[in-house]
N, C-alpha and C positions, 0 to 999 in steps of 0.2 A: 577461422572462426566458424562454429557450427551455425547453420541457418535453421532457426526454429520456425518452420513453416508447416501449416496444416494443409496447404495446397501448393501448387507449383508457383503461385504468384505472390502470396502474402508473406510478410515478414513480421516478427514480433518486435514491437517498439515500447520503450518507456520514455515519455517526454513530459516536460512541465517546467516549473520554475519554483525556486525555494529561497529561503532567507539568505543563501550564500551569495547570490548575485542580485536578487530583486528586493528592493526596500519595501517597507510597509505599504506605501502608496501604490506601487505596482502590484504587489501581492493582493491588495484590496481589489484592484480592477479585475484580476483573474479569479477572484474568490467565487465559489459556486455554492449557493445555498441549496437546501433540499430540493426545491422545485427546479432550479437550474440543472442540478445533477440528473433529476428524473427526465427533464426535457432533452438533455444531452443523450441519454440512453435511448430514448424513443427515436430521436433523430438518427442515431447510429444504426439502430435496427432498420429504420426505413431506408437508409442509404446502403444497406447490404454489408455492414461491418459484422464480421463473424463473431468476434469475442473481444470484450474490453471491460475494464473497470475504471472508475474515476474517483479520486479522493481530493478533498479540499479542506485544509486545516489552516490555522493561523500562520503556519510556517511554510506551507507548500500547497500547490495544486498540481496534480499529476494524472496522466492517463497511461494505462498499461493495456496494450491491445495489438491486434493484428490488422495490417493494412497493406495495400499495394505500395503506398508511399506515405511518409509521415504527415504530409500536408493534409491528408484525409482526417487525421486525428487533430491536427492543429486547427483546422477549420471548425471542427466540432467545439473545441474549447473557446475559440474566439467568438463564434456565433452565439454561444450561450453565456458569455460573460461580457464585461465592459472593456476587456482588453483587445488590442488590435494585433494583427499579424506583425506589424513593424515593432511594436513593443515586445512581443514575444521573442522575436529574433534577437533583440538586444540583450535579453537576460536569461533566455531559456537554455535547456539542454535536451538533446535527443540521443538516446542510446538504442542500439538494436541487438537482437539475438543474445549472445552470451553476456555482453555488457549490460543489456537491459535486465537480464536475470540477476547479475551481480548487484545492480543498483537496487532492485526490489528487496533482495536479502539484507543489504545494509540499511535500507530505510526501515524495514520491518523489525530489525533487531536493535534499533535505537542508535546504531553507529553513525547515522547521518542526521540525527536529530539536532535541533539548535542547542539543546542542553543534552549532552552525552548521556545515554542510558535512559532517556525519557521514552517509555513504551506506549504512550497514548496513541501513537500512529497505528499500531497493530489493531487497535479497536476500530479505527477508521477503515483500515483495509478489510476487516471482516464485514463491516457494514456495507462497504462498496461491493464486496463479493456477493452478499445476499441481495443487494439491489439489482445487480446485473443478472443474477441467477433467476430472479423473478421475471425478468424480461427475456429469458432464454439467450443470454449473451455470454455464457461461460462455456467454453469448449473444454475438451479433455485436458489439453495442455495447461490452460490457465487454472483449471480446477486443481490439477496436481501441483502446479507451481505455488499457488497461494497456500495450499495445505502444507507444503514443505516449508514455506516462509513462516507460517504460524508455528510449526513444530520447532523451527530454529529459534524463533523468538522466545518460546517457552523455555527451551533448553539454555539459552544464553541468560535468561532471567534467573533460572533456578541454579544453574551450575557455575555462574560467575557472580562477582560482586559489582558488576558494572552499573547496576541501578541502586547500589547501597547508599544509605544516607538520604536525607530529605533535600532533594534538589529538583525544582520544577519552576515553571514561570510563576505559579501561585505562591510557592514558598519563597522564591526570590523577591516577589512583590512585598510580602510581609516582612522579610528581613530588611528590605530597603526602608520600609516605613519605620521599623524599630530603630534602625541606625540613624535616621534623619529627622524623626519627630520626637521632641522631648516630652517626657511624661505621657507616653502614648496610652498608658493604662486609663487615663482620665480624659482622653480626647474623644470627640464625636467622630465616628467612622460611618460612612454611608457606602454601601455596596449596591450598585445598580446593575442588575443582570444575574440570574441564578442558573446559567448553563453549567457545563462541566467545569470550566475554569472558575466561574463565579462560586460554585459550590466548594471547590477545593480551596479557593482563597478564603472563603468564610470559615472553613474548618481550621485553616492555619491561623487565621486571626484570633479565633476563640482560644486555640491551643497555646499560642505563643505570646499574645499580648495581655491576656487575662482582662481584656476590656469588656465592660458591661454596657457600653454605649454604642453597640453596633446595630445599625438599621439596614434592613433589606427593602429594596424596591424592585419589582419586576412587572412587566406589562401584564403577564398572567399572574395575578396575585396568589392563586392557589399553590403555584410552584414555590413561591416565597414562603407561604405559610407552612408548607410541608417541610422545607429546610429549617425554618425557624423553630419548628416543633422539636427537631432533633438537636439543635444547638442552643436553644434558649436565647434567641436574639429577637429584636423588634421588627415588625413588618409595617410598612406604610403604603398607602395607595399610590399608584402611578401619578395620579393627579396632584399629589403633594410633592412631586419631585423638586420643583423650584424652591419651595418653602424649606424643604429638608436640606437642600444644598446650601442655603443661607446660614444654616446652623452648624454645618459640619466642618471639621478640620481636615479630614482626609476623605476624598471621593475616589472610589474604585469603580471603573466602568468596564463591564465584561458582558456586554450585550452582543447579540448576533445580527444587529441591524446592518443593512447594506449602505447606509448613509449616516453621517454624524448625528448623534442624539444629544450631544452636549455642545453648546456654542455660547457666544458672548451674551446672548439674550437671557440665558439662564443663570448668569453669574453676576448678578447685581449685588455686590457685597464689598466690604471694605477690609475685612480681616484676611490674613494669609490662608491659602488653601493649597494643599498638595493633591494633584490629580494623577492617578495612574490609569492609563488606557491599556487594557489587556485584550483589545479586540482587533480582529482583521476581518473586513476593512476597519480603518480607524473609526472609532465612534465618538471621538472628541475632536472637534475642529482645531487644527494646530494654532489658529489665530488667538485662541484663549490665552496662550502663553504671553501675549503682548500686554495682558492686563496686569498692572502692578500687584505684586503679592501672590500671583498664581504661578505655581511650579507644575509643569506638565512632563510626565515621564511615560514613555511608551514601552511596550513589552520587548521591543528589539533591544533597548538599552538594558533592561533587566536580564535578558538572556545572555548578554555579554559579561555579566558579572561572574567571575570565576573565584572559587574558594578552595579550601583544602579538600572538600568532598569531591569536586570535579577532578582535582589532581589525582586523588586516590582512584577514581573511576578509570582514568586513562591507563592505569597500570594493568587493567583487565581487558584491554582491547585485544591483545594477541590471543587470549583464551577464547574470546568471542569470535574472532576471525577463524580460529581453528574449527570451532563448531560449525560455522557457516560453510567452510570448505568441505567438511564431511557431508553436510546436507546437500550441497551443490553436487558433489560427486555421486551421491545416491540419486539425485534428480536427473543428472546427465546420463547415468546408467540406464535409468528408465526411458529417457528420450531415445537413446540409441536402440534399446530393445524395441521401442515402438516403431523405430525406423526400419529395422531389419526383419522383424517378425513376419510382416506380410511377404517380404521377399523370400524368406526361408520357407514359408508355407507354400508360396507359388512354385518355388524350386522343387519342393517335395512332390507337389502335384504334377509338375512337368516330368519328373523322373518316373513317377508312377505311370503316367501316360505312355512314356517310352517303353517301360517294362511291359505294360499290358499289351501294347502293340506287338512287341517282339515275341512275347509269350503266345499270343494268338497265332502268329505265324508258325512257331515251333510246334504248337499243339497239333496243327494240321499236318505237319511234316513227320512227326514222331509218333510212333505207335506206343501204347502203354505209357503215355505222358503223365507223369505224377504232378498234377496241378497243385495240390496242397503243399508238397515239398518245395516245389519251385517258387510258389508264392511266398512261402516262409523265407526262403533264402534271399529272394529279390527284395523283400521288405526289409530284411536286416542290412543288406548292402545299401539300399536307399537311405536308411536311417543313419548309417555310419557316414555316408557322403554328406548328408545335410548337417550332421553333427560337426563335421570338419569345417564346413562353411560357417556354421554358427559360432564355433570357437574362434575362427578368424575374425568375425565381425565383433565379437565381444572383447577382443584384445584392445587394450587402451592405446596401443600404438597404431591401430588401424584407422585409416580415414574411411569412416563408415559410408559417407555419401558416394565416394569414388568406387568403393568396393561393390556397393549395391548396383550402381550403374553398370559396372563390369559384368556382374553376375547376370543381370537382366539382359544385357546385350548378347552374352555368350549363349545363354539358354533360351533367348528370345521370349522372355516373360515380361509382363508389364506390372507396374505397381497397382495394388488394389485401391479402391476408393477409401477415403479416411474412415467412413462409417463401417465398411466391410473390414477394414484393417483393425479397427477397435474390437469388433466382435471376434476376429481371429485371434487377437492377442489374449483376450479374456479366455477363450477356449484353450489356447496353447499354454499360457503361463498361469492360468487360474488367479488372475489379479483383478481387483475391482478398480476400474478407471474412473468411476464417478466420484 
């Protein structure tokens, strides 16, 4: 396995937890809001972490970055969330080097999403990338990798049908409502929260239910008004939440709060109520399900709903995986180039030094010494020698790390610093590493 290191000591890791092993309650503990993510980045920078990004969605919380040991990254996650190291160990995963790269490609292309083909995560990766870049926490490797994942995501989305059909948490929520609530067109529907999932759910409600009794409530009323203007629905003040709940038949909760916003105290009512909690952490206290007539459905249940659309999507997994393999091959080729280019440059410099020293001796010994002709011949010989070494290192069957070590030992040359190495690659291969 290739070791993706920017120095002699650090290793590239991907670690975190997802819907696969962590239930909603645990994912909620490790969920990171905007401030927590910002605090984590600042702490990472203060502790000397060279490069990392952090993502946190309803389905997963992950860190991709370089460290001497994965615990350095685990500590950052636990200290900036409500989760403990013990809880992390029970449900988490840790990948390193090539496995970490593989994982990021699968996540970014929707193959690891709770609903196959859901590409919302790539937007989160882009946001995470920009947040880390502002804090100068993106090195050349992570810059190149994330851009490769973004390109793979675009190609999978456009060249395959893995995201065809309307399948998402918001769509699944609306389909559940339609299937389980009679005469939904004439029922009162209340949507609390107008973030990304809330907006998508509202659009699906308007499109698929033809209901004209949809009400929006958001803590920031202007956001609800903006959405209502596009979809022609009703907006109420946050202070009217309890009163609106009394009148509704279906309550959809999609807020970004870190603690439950709906509990028994708000549900003083006698008629049946269907509640869908589309939030992580949970925004509806589970104990409301104990109230007679209350049905509580969480997004984890909705995400398990499979239909013909998802079955059709599965047929396109091989095509998506083929695209990923092509992009990974291109990325790994770049990695190997980055590894051996400084060595080739140093080898060429070493050979030039040897030639210059020998030519200086011969110049003194030989009369009418043709410096120009000899320099030309020696330069051609040196170029041919370095080309042979470069061809060997480019060969896919070559163990690059071992070959580099061998060349450096034989010719007594040392690796260049990462910064110097980057500049030399840019000069030699005319590529932009930023």
